[in-house]
C-alpha positions as CSV (number, residue, x, y, z in Angstrom):
1,M,-68.2,-37.1,-146.3
2,K,-69.8,-39.7,-144.0
3,V,-67.6,-42.1,-142.0
4,L,-68.6,-45.0,-139.8
5,F,-66.2,-45.7,-137.0
6,V,-66.5,-49.2,-135.5
7,A,-64.8,-50.1,-132.3
8,A,-65.2,-52.0,-129.0
9,E,-64.4,-49.2,-126.4
10,L,-65.5,-45.6,-125.6
11,F,-64.1,-43.4,-122.9
12,P,-65.2,-43.0,-120.1
13,Y,-67.8,-45.7,-120.2
14,V,-66.0,-48.7,-121.6
15,K,-62.2,-48.4,-121.3
16,V,-59.3,-50.9,-121.3
17,G,-56.7,-48.8,-123.0
18,G,-55.9,-45.9,-125.4
19,L,-58.5,-47.1,-127.9
20,A,-61.2,-45.8,-125.7
21,D,-59.6,-42.3,-125.6
22,A,-59.2,-42.3,-129.3
23,M,-62.9,-43.2,-129.9
24,S,-64.0,-40.4,-127.6
25,S,-61.8,-37.7,-129.0
26,L,-60.9,-38.4,-132.7
27,P,-64.5,-38.4,-134.0
28,L,-65.3,-35.1,-132.3
29,A,-62.1,-33.6,-133.8
30,L,-63.0,-34.9,-137.2
31,S,-66.4,-33.4,-137.0
32,K,-64.7,-30.0,-136.7
33,E,-62.9,-30.8,-140.0
34,G,-66.3,-31.2,-141.7
35,V,-66.3,-35.0,-141.6
36,D,-69.7,-36.5,-140.5
37,V,-68.6,-39.4,-138.2
38,R,-70.9,-41.9,-136.6
39,L,-69.7,-44.5,-134.1
40,L,-70.8,-48.2,-134.0
41,L,-70.3,-49.9,-130.7
42,P,-71.5,-53.0,-128.9
43,A,-74.5,-52.3,-126.7
44,Y,-72.6,-53.0,-123.4
45,P,-74.7,-52.5,-120.3
46,A,-72.5,-49.5,-119.4
47,L,-73.3,-47.8,-122.7
48,K,-77.1,-48.7,-122.7
49,K,-77.2,-47.1,-119.2
50,V,-76.2,-43.7,-120.4
51,A,-77.5,-43.8,-124.0
52,R,-80.7,-42.0,-125.2
53,V,-82.1,-44.4,-127.8
54,H,-84.3,-42.7,-130.3
55,G,-84.8,-45.3,-133.1
56,T,-83.7,-48.4,-134.9
57,A,-81.1,-48.4,-137.7
58,A,-81.1,-52.0,-138.7
59,T,-82.4,-55.4,-137.5
60,F,-81.1,-59.0,-137.9
61,D,-83.2,-62.1,-137.4
62,D,-80.1,-64.0,-136.4
63,L,-76.6,-62.7,-136.1
64,M,-73.7,-65.1,-136.0
65,G,-75.9,-67.7,-134.4
66,G,-76.6,-65.5,-131.4
67,G,-80.2,-64.9,-132.2
68,P,-82.0,-61.6,-133.1
69,A,-80.0,-58.3,-132.9
70,T,-80.8,-54.7,-133.5
71,V,-78.7,-51.7,-134.3
72,L,-80.0,-48.8,-132.2
73,L,-79.8,-45.1,-133.0
74,A,-78.6,-43.4,-129.9
75,D,-77.0,-40.3,-128.3
76,I,-74.3,-40.7,-125.6
77,P,-73.1,-37.7,-123.7
78,G,-69.8,-36.3,-125.0
79,S,-69.8,-38.4,-128.2
80,V,-70.8,-38.0,-131.9
81,P,-74.0,-39.8,-132.9
82,V,-73.8,-43.5,-131.9
83,Y,-75.1,-46.8,-133.2
84,L,-75.4,-49.6,-130.6
85,L,-75.4,-53.2,-131.7
86,D,-77.9,-54.7,-129.3
87,A,-77.1,-58.4,-129.4
88,P,-78.0,-59.6,-125.9
89,A,-76.5,-63.1,-126.4
90,F,-73.1,-61.4,-127.1
91,F,-72.9,-58.2,-125.2
92,A,-75.4,-58.2,-122.2
93,R,-72.8,-59.6,-119.9
94,E,-70.5,-58.6,-117.1
95,G,-66.7,-58.8,-117.0
96,G,-65.5,-56.0,-119.3
97,P,-65.5,-55.7,-123.0
98,Y,-63.0,-58.6,-123.6
99,A,-64.2,-61.1,-121.0
100,D,-63.7,-64.5,-122.5
101,Y,-67.0,-66.5,-122.6
102,G,-65.6,-68.8,-125.4
103,D,-67.4,-66.9,-128.1
104,S,-65.2,-63.8,-128.8
105,H,-64.8,-64.9,-132.4
106,R,-68.6,-64.8,-132.9
107,R,-69.4,-61.6,-131.0
108,F,-66.7,-59.5,-132.7
109,A,-67.4,-61.0,-136.1
110,A,-71.0,-59.9,-135.4
111,L,-69.8,-56.4,-134.7
112,A,-67.8,-56.3,-138.0
113,W,-70.7,-57.8,-139.9
114,A,-73.1,-55.1,-138.6
115,A,-70.5,-52.5,-139.6
116,A,-70.3,-53.9,-143.1
117,H,-74.1,-54.0,-143.4
118,M,-74.4,-50.4,-142.2
119,G,-71.6,-49.4,-144.6
120,I,-73.4,-51.0,-147.6
121,Y,-77.0,-50.2,-146.9
122,G,-76.9,-47.2,-144.5
123,D,-79.3,-46.7,-141.7
124,A,-83.0,-46.5,-141.4
125,E,-82.9,-42.7,-141.7
126,G,-81.3,-42.9,-145.1
127,I,-77.7,-42.1,-144.1
128,K,-75.2,-43.8,-146.4
129,F,-71.5,-44.0,-145.6
130,D,-68.5,-43.3,-147.8
131,I,-66.0,-45.0,-145.5
132,V,-66.1,-47.7,-142.9
133,H,-63.2,-47.2,-140.5
134,S,-62.4,-50.2,-138.3
135,H,-60.3,-50.2,-135.2
136,D,-58.2,-53.1,-134.0
137,W,-58.8,-56.8,-134.4
138,Q,-62.2,-56.8,-132.9
139,T,-63.6,-55.1,-136.0
140,A,-61.0,-56.1,-138.5
141,L,-63.3,-58.4,-140.5
142,A,-65.4,-55.5,-141.7
143,P,-63.2,-54.9,-144.8
144,I,-63.6,-58.5,-145.8
145,F,-67.4,-58.5,-145.3
146,V,-67.7,-55.2,-147.2
147,N,-65.9,-56.5,-150.2
148,L,-67.0,-60.2,-150.3
149,S,-70.3,-60.6,-148.4
150,F,-72.6,-57.9,-149.6
151,Q,-74.0,-56.6,-152.9
152,G,-74.3,-52.9,-153.5
153,K,-72.1,-49.8,-153.7
154,K,-69.0,-50.5,-151.7
155,P,-67.7,-47.9,-149.2
156,K,-64.0,-47.5,-148.9
157,T,-62.5,-49.3,-145.9
158,V,-59.8,-48.2,-143.4
159,L,-58.3,-50.2,-140.6
160,T,-56.4,-48.7,-137.7
161,I,-53.9,-50.8,-135.8
162,H,-53.8,-49.5,-132.2
163,N,-51.7,-52.5,-131.1
164,L,-50.4,-55.1,-133.4
165,A,-49.7,-57.6,-130.6
166,Y,-53.5,-58.3,-130.3
167,Q,-54.7,-60.0,-133.5
168,G,-57.7,-62.2,-132.8
169,V,-56.4,-65.6,-133.7
170,F,-58.9,-68.6,-133.6
171,P,-58.9,-72.2,-134.8
172,R,-59.7,-72.9,-138.4
173,H,-62.8,-75.1,-137.6
174,L,-64.6,-71.9,-136.5
175,L,-64.7,-70.5,-140.0
176,G,-68.4,-71.3,-140.4
177,E,-69.4,-69.7,-137.1
178,I,-68.1,-66.3,-138.2
179,W,-69.6,-66.2,-141.7
180,L,-66.1,-65.7,-143.2
181,P,-66.2,-66.2,-147.0
182,R,-64.0,-69.1,-148.0
183,E,-62.3,-67.0,-150.6
184,A,-60.8,-64.8,-147.8
185,F,-59.1,-67.7,-146.1
186,H,-55.7,-68.0,-147.8
187,V,-52.1,-67.2,-147.2
188,N,-52.5,-63.6,-148.4
189,G,-55.8,-63.2,-146.5
190,A,-57.1,-64.3,-143.1
191,E,-55.2,-67.6,-142.9
192,F,-52.4,-67.5,-140.3
193,F,-50.4,-70.7,-139.8
194,G,-53.5,-72.8,-140.4
195,Q,-55.7,-70.6,-138.1
196,I,-58.0,-67.6,-138.6
197,N,-56.4,-64.2,-137.9
198,F,-59.0,-61.4,-137.8
199,L,-56.4,-58.6,-138.0
200,K,-54.4,-60.2,-140.8
201,G,-57.6,-60.6,-142.8
202,G,-58.4,-56.9,-142.3
203,L,-54.9,-55.9,-143.3
204,A,-55.3,-57.8,-146.5
205,Y,-58.7,-56.3,-147.6
206,A,-58.7,-52.8,-146.2
207,D,-58.2,-50.0,-148.7
208,K,-56.0,-48.1,-146.3
209,I,-54.1,-49.1,-143.1
210,V,-53.4,-46.6,-140.3
211,T,-51.3,-47.0,-137.2
212,V,-50.9,-44.5,-134.4
213,S,-47.4,-43.1,-134.8
214,R,-44.9,-42.8,-137.7
215,K,-42.2,-44.8,-136.0
216,Y,-44.6,-47.7,-135.2
217,A,-45.6,-47.8,-138.8
218,E,-42.0,-48.5,-139.7
219,E,-41.4,-50.9,-136.8
220,I,-44.3,-53.2,-137.6
221,K,-42.8,-53.9,-141.1
222,T,-39.7,-55.5,-139.5
223,K,-39.3,-59.0,-138.3
224,E,-38.5,-57.8,-134.8
225,G,-41.6,-55.6,-134.5
226,G,-44.1,-57.2,-136.8
227,W,-45.6,-59.9,-134.6
228,D,-45.4,-62.4,-137.6
229,L,-47.4,-59.9,-139.7
230,D,-44.4,-58.0,-141.1
231,G,-44.7,-59.8,-144.5
232,I,-48.2,-58.6,-145.2
233,L,-47.5,-55.2,-143.8
234,R,-44.5,-54.8,-146.1
235,S,-46.7,-55.9,-149.0
236,R,-49.2,-53.2,-148.1
237,S,-46.5,-50.5,-147.4
238,A,-47.9,-48.1,-149.9
239,D,-51.2,-48.1,-148.2
240,L,-49.9,-47.9,-144.6
241,E,-49.6,-44.5,-142.8
242,G,-48.7,-43.5,-139.3
243,I,-50.8,-40.8,-137.7
244,L,-50.0,-39.8,-134.2
245,N,-52.7,-39.9,-131.5
246,G,-53.4,-36.8,-129.5
247,V,-54.4,-35.6,-126.0
248,D,-57.9,-34.5,-125.0
249,E,-56.9,-31.2,-123.6
250,L,-60.2,-30.8,-121.8
251,V,-59.9,-34.1,-119.9
252,W,-56.1,-33.8,-119.3
253,N,-55.7,-30.2,-118.2
254,P,-53.9,-29.7,-114.8
255,A,-55.4,-26.2,-114.5
256,K,-59.0,-27.5,-114.6
257,D,-58.6,-31.2,-113.5
258,P,-61.5,-32.1,-111.1
259,H,-59.5,-35.1,-109.9
260,L,-56.7,-33.0,-108.3
261,R,-56.8,-31.4,-104.9
262,T,-55.1,-28.3,-106.3
263,P,-55.0,-27.3,-109.9
264,F,-51.8,-25.9,-111.4
265,S,-50.3,-24.6,-114.6
266,A,-47.0,-23.7,-116.2
267,K,-47.2,-20.3,-114.6
268,N,-47.9,-21.7,-111.2
269,L,-46.2,-25.0,-111.0
270,K,-43.8,-25.7,-108.2
271,K,-45.9,-25.3,-105.0
272,P,-49.3,-26.7,-106.3
273,K,-47.5,-29.7,-107.9
274,A,-45.7,-30.3,-104.6
275,Y,-49.0,-30.2,-102.7
276,N,-50.6,-32.7,-105.2
277,K,-47.5,-34.9,-104.5
278,K,-48.1,-34.7,-100.8
279,V,-51.8,-35.6,-101.1
280,F,-51.1,-38.5,-103.4
281,Q,-48.3,-39.9,-101.1
282,E,-50.9,-39.9,-98.3
283,E,-53.5,-41.5,-100.5
284,M,-51.1,-44.3,-101.5
285,G,-49.6,-44.9,-98.1
286,L,-46.2,-43.5,-99.0
287,N,-44.0,-41.5,-96.7
288,Q,-44.8,-37.8,-97.1
289,D,-41.6,-36.2,-98.2
290,P,-41.5,-33.5,-100.9
291,N,-37.8,-34.0,-101.5
292,V,-38.0,-37.7,-102.4
293,P,-38.2,-38.2,-106.2
294,L,-41.5,-40.0,-106.9
295,F,-41.6,-42.4,-109.9
296,G,-45.1,-43.2,-111.2
297,L,-46.4,-45.9,-113.5
298,V,-50.0,-46.3,-114.8
299,S,-50.2,-49.2,-117.1
300,R,-51.5,-52.6,-117.9
301,L,-49.2,-55.0,-116.1
302,N,-47.6,-57.3,-118.7
303,E,-44.3,-57.9,-120.4
304,I,-45.2,-55.9,-123.5
305,K,-45.4,-52.9,-121.2
306,G,-42.0,-53.8,-119.9
307,I,-43.1,-54.2,-116.3
308,D,-40.7,-57.2,-115.9
309,L,-37.8,-54.8,-116.7
310,L,-38.8,-52.6,-113.8
311,L,-39.0,-55.3,-111.1
312,P,-35.2,-55.9,-110.8
313,N,-34.8,-52.1,-110.5
314,I,-37.2,-51.6,-107.6
315,D,-34.7,-52.3,-104.8
316,Y,-32.1,-50.1,-106.4
317,L,-34.7,-47.3,-106.9
318,I,-35.6,-47.4,-103.2
319,S,-31.9,-47.7,-102.0
320,A,-31.2,-44.5,-104.1
321,G,-33.8,-42.6,-102.0
322,A,-36.8,-42.7,-104.4
323,Q,-40.4,-43.8,-104.2
324,L,-42.5,-45.8,-106.6
325,A,-46.3,-45.7,-107.1
326,I,-47.9,-48.2,-109.5
327,I,-51.5,-48.2,-110.8
328,G,-52.7,-51.0,-113.1
329,Q,-53.7,-54.6,-113.4
330,G,-52.7,-57.6,-115.5
331,D,-50.5,-60.6,-115.2
332,Y,-50.9,-62.4,-111.9
333,N,-47.2,-63.1,-111.5
334,L,-46.3,-59.5,-112.1
335,E,-48.9,-58.3,-109.6
336,S,-47.5,-60.7,-107.0
337,A,-44.0,-59.5,-107.5
338,I,-45.1,-55.9,-107.1
339,D,-47.1,-56.8,-104.0
340,W,-44.0,-58.4,-102.6
341,A,-42.0,-55.2,-103.3
342,C,-44.7,-53.2,-101.5
343,A,-44.3,-55.5,-98.5
344,R,-40.5,-55.1,-98.5
345,H,-40.5,-51.4,-98.9
346,T,-43.5,-50.1,-96.9
347,G,-43.8,-46.4,-97.2
348,S,-41.6,-46.3,-100.3
349,V,-43.4,-48.6,-102.8
350,A,-47.2,-48.6,-103.2
351,A,-49.6,-50.2,-105.7
352,Y,-53.2,-50.1,-106.6
353,F,-54.3,-53.1,-108.7
354,G,-57.2,-52.0,-110.9
355,Y,-58.0,-48.9,-112.9
356,D,-59.3,-45.8,-111.3
357,E,-59.5,-42.7,-113.5
358,G,-59.1,-40.3,-110.6
359,K,-56.1,-42.1,-109.2
360,A,-54.5,-42.2,-112.7
361,H,-54.8,-38.4,-112.9
362,R,-53.4,-37.9,-109.4
363,A,-50.5,-40.3,-110.0
364,I,-49.5,-38.4,-113.2
365,A,-49.9,-35.0,-111.5
366,A,-48.0,-36.0,-108.4
367,S,-45.0,-37.9,-109.9
368,D,-41.7,-36.4,-110.6
369,V,-40.8,-39.1,-113.2
370,F,-43.3,-41.1,-115.2
371,L,-42.3,-44.6,-116.3
372,V,-43.2,-46.1,-119.7
373,P,-40.6,-48.9,-120.2
374,S,-42.7,-50.7,-122.9
375,R,-41.1,-53.2,-125.2
376,S,-43.6,-52.1,-127.8
377,E,-45.8,-49.0,-127.7
378,P,-47.7,-48.0,-130.8
379,C,-48.3,-44.5,-129.7
380,G,-48.6,-44.2,-125.9
381,L,-50.7,-41.5,-124.4
382,T,-49.6,-41.5,-120.8
383,Q,-46.2,-40.0,-121.6
384,L,-48.2,-37.2,-123.3
385,Y,-50.4,-36.7,-120.3
386,A,-47.3,-36.7,-118.0
387,M,-45.7,-33.9,-120.0
388,R,-48.9,-31.8,-119.7
389,Y,-48.7,-32.2,-116.0
390,G,-45.1,-31.2,-115.6
391,T,-44.0,-34.8,-115.0
392,I,-40.9,-35.9,-116.9
393,P,-41.4,-39.1,-118.8
394,L,-38.8,-41.9,-118.8
395,V,-39.6,-44.2,-121.8
396,R,-38.1,-46.8,-124.1
397,M,-37.2,-45.6,-127.5
398,T,-39.9,-47.3,-129.5
399,G,-43.0,-46.4,-131.5
400,G,-44.9,-43.3,-130.4
401,L,-42.7,-42.9,-127.3
402,A,-39.7,-42.2,-129.6
403,D,-41.8,-39.9,-131.7
404,T,-43.0,-37.7,-128.8
405,V,-40.2,-37.6,-126.2
406,V,-36.8,-35.9,-126.8
407,D,-34.0,-37.4,-124.9
408,I,-32.2,-35.4,-122.3
409,T,-28.6,-35.0,-123.5
410,P,-26.0,-32.2,-123.3
411,E,-27.0,-31.2,-126.9
412,T,-30.8,-31.1,-126.3
413,L,-30.3,-29.3,-122.9
414,Q,-28.3,-26.7,-124.7
415,N,-30.8,-26.2,-127.6
416,G,-33.8,-26.4,-125.2
417,T,-35.6,-29.3,-126.8
418,A,-35.2,-32.0,-124.1
419,T,-38.4,-33.4,-122.6
420,G,-37.6,-36.8,-121.1
421,F,-35.3,-39.7,-120.6
422,L,-35.0,-42.5,-123.2
423,F,-33.3,-45.9,-123.3
424,F,-33.0,-48.1,-126.3
425,D,-32.6,-51.9,-125.7
426,P,-35.4,-53.4,-123.6
427,T,-33.2,-54.7,-120.7
428,S,-33.4,-54.1,-117.0
429,W,-29.8,-52.8,-117.1
430,N,-30.6,-50.1,-119.6
431,L,-33.8,-49.1,-117.7
432,G,-31.6,-48.8,-114.6
433,E,-29.2,-46.5,-116.3
434,A,-32.0,-44.2,-117.4
435,I,-33.3,-44.2,-113.8
436,T,-29.8,-43.3,-112.6
437,R,-29.7,-40.3,-115.0
438,A,-33.1,-39.2,-113.8
439,L,-32.1,-39.4,-110.1
440,E,-28.9,-37.5,-110.7
441,L,-30.6,-34.7,-112.6
442,F,-33.4,-34.4,-110.0
443,K,-31.0,-34.2,-107.1
444,S,-28.3,-32.0,-108.6
445,K,-29.9,-29.6,-111.0
446,P,-33.4,-28.4,-109.9
447,K,-33.4,-25.4,-112.2
448,V,-32.6,-27.6,-115.2
449,W,-35.3,-30.0,-114.0
450,E,-37.9,-27.2,-113.9
451,K,-37.0,-26.0,-117.4
452,I,-37.6,-29.5,-118.8
453,Q,-40.9,-29.7,-117.0
454,L,-42.0,-26.4,-118.6
455,K,-40.8,-27.6,-122.0
456,G,-43.0,-30.7,-121.7
457,M,-46.0,-28.6,-120.6
458,A,-45.5,-26.5,-123.7
459,Q,-45.9,-29.5,-126.1
460,H,-49.2,-29.8,-127.9
461,F,-50.0,-33.2,-129.3
462,T,-53.7,-32.5,-130.2
463,W,-56.5,-34.6,-131.7
464,E,-57.1,-31.7,-134.0
465,N,-53.8,-32.3,-135.7
466,S,-54.6,-36.1,-135.9
467,A,-58.0,-35.2,-137.4
468,K,-56.5,-33.1,-140.1
469,H,-54.2,-36.0,-141.2
470,H,-57.2,-38.4,-141.1
471,A,-59.3,-36.0,-143.1
472,A,-56.5,-35.8,-145.7
473,L,-56.3,-39.6,-145.9
474,Y,-60.1,-39.9,-146.4
475,N,-60.1,-37.2,-149.1
476,G,-57.2,-39.0,-150.9
477,L,-59.0,-42.3,-150.7
478,M,-62.2,-40.9,-152.1
479,E,-60.3,-39.2,-155.0
480,K,-58.9,-42.6,-155.9
């Protein structure tokens, strides 16, 4: 079976969030299940820099009004075989994969069009695809193009929602610029309150819809969690499946992590983890004290991630004798509020605004508690990384966070299943109560704390398991 993945990110070269990790790990895991996966990506400068191009898969005289474009055959270190859509007018630019130059509708429609073309006609080497698998709104038009814009044998189409909050909504008058067939623009298709919605169109026309945890698959069918797409998701309920993401255990392995000063494992945890904490405190300008509970957060800084819920708790956290380290970037107002907290609590609150892979690894390894207070979290990967590094996650009970973290209660402590702290309603007060629980346990029951650390380190949320579920979905789709 041959499957074409199409996406806009690839770890470690082009990364904004968990999509990049999934595109790095899931195709490789699928290949071990006997699925021949190829990956179509934009030819970003960062990818062209590391790619070994060895041929041309397809050419376009003009693509979405952006001039000539070519699909290159390439190999990229650490990846399955890759196709790069070399459309210089759209992708030969600085500023990250989603930098807004006013043409995001055209450049991502172009990526979806190229995917549909490859899915229908194959590549220049004669490879034909059974399934075109799109990821997120940037590639969500591919199922429409496959079904309505091309003649030939139709591959099956799958669309994975990595985050429903991002949908690709554009004004109606741009319809002609993205080559969207008029018959796809209706209330049960790509039309969305009079505008074009890339993701909604893909949800309407894909043969199967996947999201990245079981609970999230249920949440997005509700009015509260559906981001105005709950209606179409309920109508497609029979074709919607939640498949949990995994952890790349080669990249996220505290025993072999090159980003850490001292590696450690479950058999040798306490002293090496404490040393990594000391080193990270020094790196971030925090007071070096092994007995102070260190709370870490690595995240995009926006309200969806619940960062605004944390801000009112910072003064309380520090007054209770804890430290806070934040790594991320995003909303200017949230960054400013965090900056002000750093100024108020020098030596106790520190922040790095940006993304640094090494710092992220060190933050997760050094922290005692890892915060993921998201209002919505389709799967979440950082809580999985935290558990592997003996860092206890404190998360909101939503999406994949609820699927992967077992709340610390008298019952779960007794039966040995507890792995973290959960809170339900997304309020600062509830987050504060969970922080209080974490502080009390850290200070009063160190042996219980260590048992929970070891339980977390024993969890295995693997991409191999995710790949088995995807392979079963593909097989079922082909049987139909």
